[in-house]
C-alpha positions in Angstrom: -9.6 -44.3 31.9 -11.5 -42.0 29.6 -12.6 -44.0 26.5 -12.2 -40.9 24.4 -8.4 -41.2 25.0 -8.0 -44.4 23.2 -10.5 -44.7 20.3 -9.3 -43.5 16.9 -12.8 -43.6 15.7 -13.7 -40.6 18.0 -11.9 -38.5 15.3 -12.8 -39.8 11.9 -10.5 -39.4 8.9 -12.8 -36.8 7.5 -13.0 -35.1 10.9 -9.3 -35.1 11.2 -8.8 -33.4 7.9 -11.3 -30.8 8.9 -9.5 -30.3 12.2 -6.2 -30.0 10.5 -7.5 -27.4 8.1 -8.9 -25.3 10.9 -5.6 -25.5 12.8 -3.7 -24.5 9.7 -5.9 -21.5 9.1 -5.4 -20.4 12.7 -1.6 -20.8 12.5 -1.4 -19.0 9.1 -2.9 -15.8 10.5 0.4 -15.3 12.4 2.5 -16.1 9.3 1.8 -13.4 6.8 4.3 -11.7 4.6 6.9 -10.0 6.7 5.6 -11.7 9.8 8.2 -14.4 10.3 10.4 -14.2 13.3 13.9 -12.9 12.7 16.9 -15.0 13.3 18.0 -12.7 16.1 14.6 -13.0 17.8 14.6 -16.8 17.4 18.2 -17.1 18.7 17.3 -14.9 21.7 14.3 -17.1 22.4 16.5 -20.1 22.3 19.2 -18.5 24.5 16.5 -17.8 27.1 15.6 -21.5 27.3 17.0 -23.8 30.0 19.6 -26.5 29.1 17.3 -28.9 27.3 19.8 -31.7 27.4 19.8 -31.8 31.2 17.6 -34.6 32.4 14.8 -33.5 34.7 14.3 -35.2 38.0 12.5 -38.6 37.8 8.7 -38.3 38.2 8.0 -39.9 41.6 5.8 -42.9 41.8 3.4 -41.0 44.0 2.3 -38.8 41.1 1.5 -41.8 38.8 -2.3 -42.0 38.6 -2.5 -45.1 36.3 -0.1 -47.9 35.5 -0.6 -50.1 32.4 1.6 -53.0 31.3 1.9 -54.1 27.6 4.4 -55.5 25.3 5.3 -52.5 23.1 4.7 -48.8 23.6 4.9 -46.6 20.6 5.3 -42.9 21.4 3.9 -40.9 18.5 1.1 -41.6 16.0 2.6 -40.3 12.8 3.8 -42.2 9.7 6.5 -44.1 11.5 4.5 -44.7 14.6 1.5 -46.1 12.8 3.7 -48.4 10.8 5.4 -49.5 14.0 2.3 -50.3 15.9 0.7 -52.3 13.0 3.8 -54.3 12.4 4.4 -55.0 16.1 0.7 -56.1 16.4 1.2 -58.4 13.4 4.2 -59.9 15.0 2.1 -60.9 18.0 2.8 -58.1 20.4 0.2 -56.2 22.5 0.7 -52.5 21.7 -0.3 -49.1 23.1 0.2 -45.9 21.1 0.7 -42.6 23.0 -0.1 -39.5 21.0 0.1 -35.8 21.7 -3.1 -34.1 20.7 -6.4 -35.6 19.5 -5.5 -37.2 16.2 -3.2 -39.3 14.1 -0.8 -36.9 12.5 0.9 -37.0 9.1 3.5 -34.6 7.6 4.3 -35.5 4.0 2.3 -37.1 1.2 4.5 -39.1 -1.1 6.1 -42.5 -0.2 9.5 -43.2 -1.7 10.2 -46.8 -2.4 12.3 -49.1 -4.7 11.1 -52.4 -6.2 7.4 -52.0 -5.3 4.9 -54.1 -7.2 3.5 -50.8 -8.7 6.9 -49.9 -10.1 7.3 -53.4 -11.6 3.9 -53.1 -13.2 5.2 -50.0 -14.9 8.5 -51.7 -15.9 10.4 -49.3 -13.7 13.6 -50.9 -12.5 15.9 -48.8 -10.4 19.5 -49.8 -9.6 19.5 -49.6 -5.8 23.2 -49.1 -5.4 23.3 -46.4 -8.0 20.3 -44.6 -6.3 21.7 -44.7 -2.8 25.2 -43.8 -3.8 23.9 -40.8 -5.7 21.9 -39.9 -2.5 25.0 -40.4 -0.4 27.1 -38.2 -2.8 24.6 -35.4 -2.7 24.5 -35.7 1.1 28.3 -35.1 1.2 29.0 -38.7 2.3 27.6 -38.0 5.7 24.8 -40.6 6.0 25.3 -44.1 7.5 25.4 -46.1 4.3 24.0 -49.2 6.0 20.8 -47.2 6.8 20.5 -46.1 3.2 20.8 -49.7 2.0 18.3 -50.9 4.6 15.8 -48.5 3.2 16.6 -49.5 -0.4 16.2 -53.2 0.5 12.9 -52.9 2.5 11.1 -49.9 1.1 9.4 -51.7 -1.7 8.0 -54.5 0.5 6.9 -51.9 3.0 5.0 -50.0 0.4 3.4 -53.2 -0.8 2.5 -54.2 2.8 0.9 -50.8 3.5 -1.0 -50.9 0.2 -2.3 -54.3 0.8 -3.7 -53.1 4.2 -5.4 -50.1 2.7 -6.9 -52.0 -0.2 -8.1 -54.9 1.9 -9.7 -52.8 4.7 -10.9 -49.7 2.9 -10.6 -50.2 -0.8 -8.0 -47.4 -1.0 -5.1 -48.0 -3.3 -1.7 -46.4 -3.8 -0.5 -45.5 -7.3 2.9 -45.0 -8.8 4.0 -41.5 -9.7 6.1 -41.2 -12.9 8.0 -38.0 -12.2 8.9 -35.7 -15.1 12.6 -35.6 -15.8 13.2 -39.2 -15.0 11.6 -41.2 -17.9 13.8 -44.2 -17.3 13.5 -44.1 -13.6 17.1 -42.9 -13.4 18.6 -39.8 -11.9 21.1 -37.3 -13.3 19.8 -36.1 -16.7 20.7 -33.2 -19.0 19.3 -30.5 -16.8 19.7 -29.3 -13.3 17.2 -31.4 -11.5 16.3 -35.0 -12.2 15.4 -37.7 -9.7 14.8 -41.5 -9.6 11.2 -42.4 -10.0 10.4 -43.6 -6.5 7.3 -41.7 -5.6 4.0 -43.4 -4.7 0.8 -41.8 -3.5 -2.6 -42.8 -2.2 -5.6 -41.3 -3.9 -6.8 -39.9 -0.6 -3.3 -38.9 0.4 -0.9 -40.2 3.0 -3.2 -38.9 5.8 -6.0 -41.2 4.7 -3.6 -44.2 4.3 -2.2 -44.0 7.8 -5.6 -43.5 9.3 -6.8 -46.6 7.5 -3.8 -48.6 8.8 -4.4 -47.2 12.3 -8.0 -48.3 12.2 -6.9 -51.7 11.0 -4.5 -51.9 14.0 -7.3 -51.0 16.4 -9.5 -53.8 15.1 -6.6 -56.1 15.9 -6.3 -54.9 19.5 -3.9 -51.9 19.4 -4.9 -49.3 21.9 -4.5 -45.6 21.2 -4.2 -43.0 24.0 -4.7 -39.4 22.6 -3.8 -36.2 24.5 -1.2 -38.4 26.2 2.3 -37.5 25.1 5.3 -39.3 26.6 7.4 -37.1 28.8 10.0 -39.4 30.5 11.4 -42.9 29.9 11.6 -45.5 32.7 14.8 -47.5 33.1 15.6 -50.4 35.4 18.8 -50.8 37.4 20.5 -52.6 34.5 19.8 -49.6 32.2 17.1 -51.2 30.2 14.2 -49.0 29.1 11.1 -50.6 30.6 8.5 -48.1 29.9 7.4 -44.5 29.5 5.6 -42.0 31.7 3.0 -39.8 29.9 1.3 -36.7 31.0 -2.4 -36.2 30.0 -2.7 -32.8 28.3 -6.2 -32.1 29.7 -6.0 -33.4 33.2 -2.3 -33.1 33.9 -2.2 -36.6 35.3 0.8 -38.8 34.9 0.3 -42.3 33.6 3.0 -45.0 33.4 3.1 -47.5 30.5 5.4 -50.4 31.1 6.7 -52.2 28.0 7.8 -55.8 28.4 9.5 -55.8 25.0 10.3 -52.2 24.1 9.5 -48.6 23.7 9.6 -47.1 20.2 10.1 -43.3 19.9 8.3 -41.9 16.8 7.5 -38.4 17.9 8.6 -36.6 14.7 11.1 -33.8 14.4 12.0 -30.8 16.6 11.4 -28.0 14.1 9.1 -26.2 16.6 11.6 -26.2 19.4 13.7 -23.0 19.0 16.3 -24.1 21.6 17.0 -27.3 19.7 17.0 -25.5 16.3 19.6 -23.1 17.5 21.9 -25.9 18.6 21.3 -28.6 16.0 20.0 -26.8 12.9 20.9 -23.1 13.0 20.3 -22.6 9.3 16.6 -23.2 10.0 16.3 -20.6 12.8 13.9 -17.8 12.0 12.2 -19.6 9.1 8.5 -20.2 9.0 7.2 -23.7 9.5 5.0 -25.1 6.7 3.1 -27.7 8.8 0.4 -27.3 11.5 -0.3 -27.9 14.2 3.0 -26.9 15.7 3.4 -30.0 17.9 6.8 -31.3 16.8 9.0 -30.1 19.6 11.6 -32.9 19.9 9.8 -34.8 22.7 11.3 -38.2 21.7 14.8 -36.7 21.1 14.7 -35.2 24.6 13.4 -38.3 26.3 16.1 -40.4 24.6 18.9 -38.0 25.4 17.8 -37.9 29.1 18.0 -41.7 29.1 21.6 -41.6 27.7 21.0 -41.8 24.0 23.4 -40.1 21.6 22.1 -37.4 19.3 23.7 -37.6 15.8 26.3 -34.9 15.3 25.0 -31.5 14.1 24.3 -29.4 12.2 21.3 -31.5 11.0 19.7 -31.5 7.6 16.7 -29.2 7.0 14.0 -29.7 4.4 13.2 -26.1 3.5 11.2 -25.9 0.3 9.7 -22.8 -1.1 6.0 -22.1 -0.9 3.7 -19.2 -1.7 2.0 -19.5 1.7 2.4 -21.1 5.1 -1.3 -22.0 5.1 -0.8 -25.5 3.6 -4.4 -26.4 4.1 -5.5 -23.7 1.6 -3.2 -24.7 -1.2 0.1 -23.5 -2.7 0.8 -21.8 -5.9 1.6 -24.3 -8.7 4.7 -24.6 -10.8 7.3 -24.5 -8.1 10.6 -25.4 -9.7 9.9 -24.0 -13.2 12.6 -21.6 -14.4 10.7 -18.4 -14.8 12.5 -15.1 -14.0 13.0 -14.8 -10.2 13.6 -11.4 -8.6 14.3 -10.4 -5.0 12.6 -7.6 -3.1 14.8 -4.9 -4.6 13.5 -6.0 -8.1 16.9 -7.4 -9.1 17.3 -10.8 -10.5 18.0 -13.4 -7.9 20.0 -16.2 -9.4 20.1 -18.9 -12.2 16.5 -20.1 -12.0 17.5 -23.6 -13.1 18.5 -24.1 -9.5 16.2 -26.8 -7.9 13.4 -25.4 -5.9 14.7 -27.0 -2.7 17.8 -24.9 -3.0 16.2 -21.6 -4.3 15.3 -20.6 -0.8 18.9 -20.5 0.3 19.6 -17.5 -1.9 16.7 -15.6 -0.4 18.3 -15.8 3.1 21.5 -14.0 2.3 22.3 -10.4 3.4 21.0 -8.9 0.1 17.5 -10.5 0.4 16.9 -11.1 4.1 13.1 -11.4 4.1 13.1 -14.9 2.7 11.0 -14.2 -0.4 11.6 -14.2 -4.1 9.1 -13.5 -6.9 8.6 -15.4 -10.1 7.6 -13.0 -12.9 5.8 -14.4 -16.0 3.4 -13.2 -18.7 0.4 -14.3 -20.7 2.4 -16.9 -22.5 3.1 -18.9 -19.3 1.5 -22.1 -20.7 3.7 -21.9 -23.8 6.7 -21.5 -21.6 5.9 -24.8 -19.9 5.8 -26.6 -23.2 9.2 -25.0 -24.0 10.9 -25.9 -20.8 12.6 -29.4 -20.6 11.1 -31.8 -18.1 12.1 -31.6 -14.5 10.7 -32.3 -11.1 8.2 -29.5 -10.2 5.0 -29.1 -8.3 2.0 -29.8 -10.5 0.7 -27.0 -12.8 -2.2 -26.6 -15.2 -4.7 -24.0 -16.1 -7.2 -25.0 -13.4 -4.5 -25.0 -10.6 -3.2 -21.6 -11.9 -6.7 -20.1 -11.8 -7.4 -21.5 -8.4 -4.2 -20.0 -7.0 -5.1 -16.7 -8.7 -8.5 -16.6 -6.9 -6.8 -17.3 -3.6 -4.2 -14.6 -4.0 -1.3 -17.0 -4.3 -0.7 -15.5 -7.8 -0.9 -11.8 -8.5 -2.2 -10.5 -11.9 -1.7 -7.1 -13.4 -2.2 -5.4 -16.8 1.1 -3.5 -16.6 4.5 -4.1 -15.0 4.0 -0.9 -12.9 0.8 -2.3 -11.5 2.4 -5.7 -10.9 5.3 -4.1 -9.0 2.8 -2.2 -6.9 0.8 -5.3 -6.0 3.9 -7.2 -5.1 5.4 -4.3 -3.2 8.5 -4.2 -5.4 10.2 -1.1 -6.8 8.8 -0.5 -10.3 12.0 1.1 -11.8 14.4 -1.7 -10.9 11.9 -4.4 -11.7 11.3 -3.0 -15.2 15.0 -2.6 -15.8 15.5 -6.3 -14.7 12.8 -7.4 -17.1 14.2 -5.4 -20.0 17.6 -6.9 -19.4 16.1 -10.4 -19.2 14.3 -9.9 -22.5 17.6 -8.9 -24.1 19.1 -12.2 -22.9 16.2 -14.1 -24.5 16.9 -12.2 -27.8 20.5 -13.2 -27.6 19.8 -16.8 -26.6 22.5 -16.6 -24.1 22.2 -15.9 -20.3 25.3 -13.6 -20.0 24.4 -12.8 -16.3 23.9 -16.2 -14.7 24.4 -18.9 -17.3 20.9 -20.4 -17.4 20.5 -22.7 -20.4 18.9 -21.0 -23.4 15.8 -23.1 -23.6 14.8 -22.0 -20.1 14.8 -18.3 -21.1 11.3 -16.9 -21.8 10.1 -13.5 -22.7 8.1 -11.2 -20.4 6.3 -9.0 -22.8 2.7 -9.8 -23.2 0.0 -8.6 -20.8 -1.4 -9.7 -18.4 1.6 -10.1 -16.2 1.8 -12.4 -13.2 3.9 -12.6 -10.1 4.2 -15.5 -7.7 5.7 -14.7 -4.3 7.6 -17.7 -2.8 9.2 -18.0 0.5 11.7 -20.4 2.1 10.1 -22.3 5.0 10.8 -25.4 6.9 8.9 -28.6 6.3 11.0 -30.8 8.7 14.4 -31.1 10.3 16.0 -34.4 9.6 18.2 -35.3 12.6 17.8 -37.6 15.5 19.0 -40.2 17.9 21.7 -42.6 16.6 20.3 -46.0 15.8 21.6 -49.3 14.3 20.0 -51.3 11.5 17.5 -52.9 14.0 16.3 -49.4 15.0 17.8 -49.8 18.4 18.9 -46.5 20.0 22.6 -46.1 20.8 24.3 -44.4 23.6 27.3 -42.1 23.3 29.7 -45.1 23.2 27.6 -46.5 20.3 26.2 -49.3 22.6 22.6 -50.4 22.4 20.2 -49.1 25.0 18.2 -52.2 25.6 14.4 -51.8 25.2 14.6 -48.5 23.3 13.9 -48.0 19.6 13.5 -45.0 17.3 12.1 -44.4 13.8 11.2 -41.6 11.5 12.5 -38.2 12.2 13.2 -39.1 15.8 16.0 -41.3 14.5 19.2 -40.1 13.0 22.1 -41.1 10.8 20.1 -41.4 7.5 20.6 -37.8 6.2 23.8 -37.1 8.0 23.5 -33.3 8.3 24.1 -32.3 4.7 22.5 -28.8 5.4 19.7 -29.3 2.8 17.5 -32.3 2.0 18.7 -33.7 -1.3 16.4 -34.8 -4.0 17.9 -37.6 -6.2 15.4 -40.0 -4.7 11.8 -38.7 -4.7 10.0 -38.9 -1.3 12.7 -40.7 0.6 11.8 -38.9 3.8 8.3 -40.4 4.1 9.6 -43.7 2.6 12.3 -43.9 5.3 9.8 -43.0 8.1 7.4 -45.7 7.0 10.0 -48.4 6.3 11.9 -47.9 9.5 8.7 -47.6 11.5 7.6 -51.0 10.2 11.1 -52.5 11.0 11.1 -51.0 14.5 7.8 -52.6 15.2 9.0 -56.0 14.0 12.2 -55.9 16.0 10.7 -54.6 19.2 7.9 -57.3 19.1 10.5 -60.0 18.7 12.9 -58.8 21.4 
């Protein structure tokens, strides 16, 4: 065994971040304006694929070059996988983690939790039932309510547990984020978009936090195998999952990892698998993907289905926020979610700009605006506008962030509207006409065209003028294998598949397929992944 396959320290946290940035830059070069694949191209690509649900032939024993036996095998070293391996180790199990690629991977940066110590210190008390019922309502009553309640009951303790590890081992602490628009911690205010105050961050980001936890796990005996993605589950004659076969990405060798207690699938989502997108989340087909590297291809979903697991009913929920770039490593334009005038590529007004940013992208995908972009238009008084607008959940914005985005080209500046139109590649005549009409509405104090509240109307008169292109792109697809409250994977008859667990975006039932990721509970996606990963590790270790 190559020792480089198992040591997390071969790629330090700093080295990982550098590697991720380089990967993002490389991927971004293929994701410029107008360079996204069309829905037709993506669907054709999907139709050309083989039937992905058909199980491949079992890998013969003669091809297995190494066999290792342990208690628990965790497939995937993301947020849920790292939490799973550490909790299983703490419960007394010997653990091996299999990971595609060279590093621990993290998509997402804010941890949603209820009843954390940090919230209690800030006197934030959230009614759990009110929160998850609002989430369920906005998810069209499709989630499994018992899974929502499981998150609500265990997310705070999971956040505290993770924070204790990072503080104890690396002096890195989480902090509570008091989101604008929810001063009491409650959702559902006067304006369009308010959320429960559930967000927590680490000062070094979620990436740093999970690397610290992974390193703590290694010190306690957890073994990591990088470049070693799982490709096929092993089942005995009684149907129990007894291990997983992995294929080394560099050597092509097959290695079998037997699990005396259980296998936990934590391989993330399938947003980079066009075949699966076309079947399970067609509304995401053809959209750009915000995260790099593009390694989330549904590996765990496929292995589970091939072993008899049931995929939750589609279509699945997509998280498709709007961003000014697909190069997430180089920074986004600030102020996403603020109600400045938004226009489509023809220069016409797009919609009521009070619509939450996580839904704005849907309007850009209709037949009138097929390129997936809209453009915020603002003037020299943009800072005064922000003071005027009522609080709501947005991405951070201040003068420094604005200037940084301007230097990077995320924001376009011009002395005239004609120049701005030229730089944004918009038709000057229709854009000027739209702005004239918009200023008339500001004068009247009534949005006669779309009904936006008056306080969110702001003039566009004073040079310089600014334009912020924003596009709809996928962060993650939230659908997976059916599980119970012990993270055990279920078959098509809703019976437990012994020895098989799933967590994070490989597991299903939590979001229910509500088309779009709802936002009444800040950061519930990462919070769910971490909480269910920890629970999966505990349950597998005790089986």
